[in-house]
C-alpha positions as CSV (number, residue, x, y, z in Angstrom):
1,M,-19.7,-21.4,44.8
2,Q,-16.3,-20.5,43.3
3,D,-15.8,-17.5,41.1
4,D,-14.6,-17.7,37.5
5,T,-11.0,-16.8,38.4
6,S,-10.5,-20.3,39.8
7,R,-11.0,-21.9,36.4
8,S,-7.4,-21.7,35.2
9,P,-4.3,-19.6,35.7
10,T,-4.8,-18.1,32.2
11,Y,-8.3,-16.7,33.1
12,V,-8.8,-13.1,31.9
13,A,-11.7,-11.0,33.1
14,F,-14.2,-10.0,30.4
15,M,-12.9,-7.0,28.4
16,T,-14.8,-4.3,26.4
17,R,-13.7,-2.9,23.1
18,D,-12.2,0.1,24.9
19,D,-10.2,-2.2,27.2
20,V,-8.8,-4.1,24.3
21,I,-7.9,-1.0,22.3
22,A,-6.2,0.6,25.4
23,R,-4.1,-2.6,25.8
24,L,-3.2,-2.7,22.1
25,K,-2.2,1.0,22.2
26,A,0.2,0.2,25.0
27,L,1.8,-2.3,22.7
28,E,2.1,0.1,19.8
29,P,5.9,0.8,20.0
30,Q,6.7,-2.9,20.3
31,I,4.4,-3.8,17.3
32,R,5.5,-0.9,15.2
33,A,9.2,-2.0,15.7
34,H,8.4,-5.0,13.5
35,G,7.1,-2.9,10.6
36,V,3.4,-2.6,11.4
37,A,2.2,0.8,10.1
38,A,-1.4,0.4,11.2
39,L,-3.4,-2.0,13.4
40,Y,-7.1,-2.6,13.2
41,L,-9.5,-4.5,15.5
42,Y,-12.5,-6.2,13.8
43,G,-15.0,-8.9,14.7
44,S,-17.0,-9.2,18.0
45,Y,-14.6,-7.1,20.1
46,A,-14.7,-4.2,17.5
47,R,-18.5,-4.4,17.6
48,D,-18.4,-4.5,21.5
49,E,-20.3,-7.8,21.3
50,A,-17.6,-10.1,22.6
51,G,-18.4,-13.0,24.9
52,P,-16.3,-15.3,27.0
53,D,-15.3,-17.5,24.1
54,S,-14.6,-14.6,21.6
55,D,-11.2,-14.2,20.0
56,I,-9.5,-10.9,19.3
57,D,-9.3,-10.4,15.5
58,L,-6.6,-8.0,14.3
59,L,-5.6,-6.8,10.9
60,A,-2.1,-5.3,10.3
61,D,-0.9,-3.1,7.5
62,F,2.9,-3.3,7.2
63,D,5.1,-0.3,6.2
64,E,4.7,0.4,2.5
65,G,7.2,-1.5,0.4
66,R,8.2,-3.8,3.3
67,D,8.2,-7.5,2.4
68,A,7.1,-8.8,5.8
69,D,8.7,-12.1,6.8
70,I,7.7,-14.7,9.4
71,M,9.5,-12.8,12.2
72,D,7.5,-9.7,11.4
73,F,4.4,-11.7,12.2
74,L,5.8,-13.9,15.0
75,A,7.2,-11.1,17.3
76,P,4.0,-9.0,17.4
77,Y,1.9,-12.1,17.7
78,E,3.9,-13.3,20.7
79,A,3.6,-9.8,22.3
80,L,-0.2,-9.9,21.7
81,E,-0.5,-13.4,23.2
82,K,1.3,-12.2,26.4
83,A,-0.9,-9.1,26.6
84,F,-4.1,-11.1,26.3
85,P,-3.5,-14.4,28.2
86,G,-6.3,-17.0,27.7
87,I,-7.7,-15.2,24.7
88,E,-7.1,-16.5,21.2
89,I,-5.6,-14.0,18.8
90,G,-6.4,-13.8,15.1
91,F,-3.6,-11.8,13.4
92,S,-3.6,-11.2,9.6
93,T,-2.8,-8.7,6.8
94,R,-5.3,-7.5,4.2
95,D,-4.0,-9.7,1.5
96,R,-4.3,-12.8,3.7
97,L,-8.0,-12.2,4.5
98,V,-10.5,-14.5,2.9
99,P,-11.5,-12.5,-0.2
100,V,-15.3,-12.9,0.3
101,Y,-15.0,-11.5,3.8
102,R,-12.5,-8.8,3.1
103,P,-14.9,-5.9,2.2
104,S,-17.0,-6.5,5.3
105,I,-13.9,-6.7,7.6
106,E,-12.4,-3.6,6.1
107,S,-15.6,-1.6,6.4
108,S,-16.2,-2.6,10.1
109,A,-12.7,-2.6,11.4
110,V,-11.7,0.0,14.1
111,R,-8.3,1.6,13.7
112,V,-6.2,1.2,16.8
113,F,-3.1,3.1,15.5
C-alpha cells in the first residue's frame, strides 16, 4: 500500500489552523509590501475543522485610503499559492464578500496579522 505522498507532486500534508497561521505570518512582509494592512483566516481552517479537500479562505484589509489594483491582489495571491502548494486559496477583501455571508465571516475570522 502506498502512502498519500505518492498521489501527486503537489501533495501537502494535512495542516492545522496553527500550521496555516505560522506559514501566513512568515509571508507577512511580502504580503504587506503590496498594501495589505491586515490578514484574516476564516472558514474551516479558522475553525480547525479542515479536511483534505478544504481550501484556505483569507480576507485582506488594504491600507486605508489605498485603491488596490489587480497587482495588489495578484502578487500576494501568487505568494500564497507557492506557500500552500496543492491547496486552493480563497483571497478577498471585505467589500468583495457576498453580503449575506459577510457578518458571519467577519465574526468568525481569526486575525493573522
